[in-house]
C-alpha positions in Angstrom: 0.0 0.0 0.0 2.8 2.4 0.7 4.2 2.2 -2.8 0.7 3.0 -4.3 0.1 5.8 -1.8 3.5 7.3 -2.8 2.7 6.9 -6.5 -0.7 8.5 -6.3 0.9 11.5 -4.4 3.7 11.9 -7.0 3.6 15.1 -9.1 4.0 13.0 -12.3 1.0 10.8 -11.5 -1.1 13.8 -10.4 -0.4 15.6 -13.6 -1.1 12.6 -15.8 -4.4 11.9 -13.9 -5.6 15.4 -14.1 -4.8 15.5 -17.9 -7.2 12.5 -18.2 -9.8 14.3 -16.1 -9.3 12.1 -13.1 -8.8 13.3 -9.5 -6.2 11.0 -8.0 -6.9 9.6 -4.5 -5.6 6.8 -2.4 -7.8 4.4 -0.4 -6.4 1.6 1.8 -7.2 -1.9 0.6 -9.7 -2.8 3.3 -11.6 0.4 2.8 -11.6 -0.1 -1.0 -12.9 -3.6 -0.5 -15.8 -2.3 1.6 -16.6 0.3 -1.0 -16.6 -2.3 -3.9 -18.8 -4.7 -1.9 -21.4 -1.9 -1.3 -21.3 -0.9 -4.9 -21.8 -4.5 -6.1 -25.0 -4.8 -4.0 -26.3 -1.5 -5.3 -25.5 -2.4 -8.9 -27.1 -5.8 -8.6 -30.3 -4.2 -7.3 -30.3 -1.8 -10.2 -29.8 -4.6 -12.7 -32.8 -6.4 -11.2 -35.0 -3.3 -11.4 -34.2 -2.7 -15.1 -34.5 -6.4 -15.9 -30.9 -7.3 -16.7 -30.6 -9.7 -13.8 -33.1 -12.1 -12.4 
């Protein structure tokens, strides 16, 4: 995680990300995993509502 945190904070990475219209940010693995799990649930519900998932 430290290597990724340092990379995301580096001026070169920030400049490249901003050029692509992305705001760079770091999130620890455990926190990122929780975020993805919540988003998976929300997306699955949405897919059911619009008929893409039974």
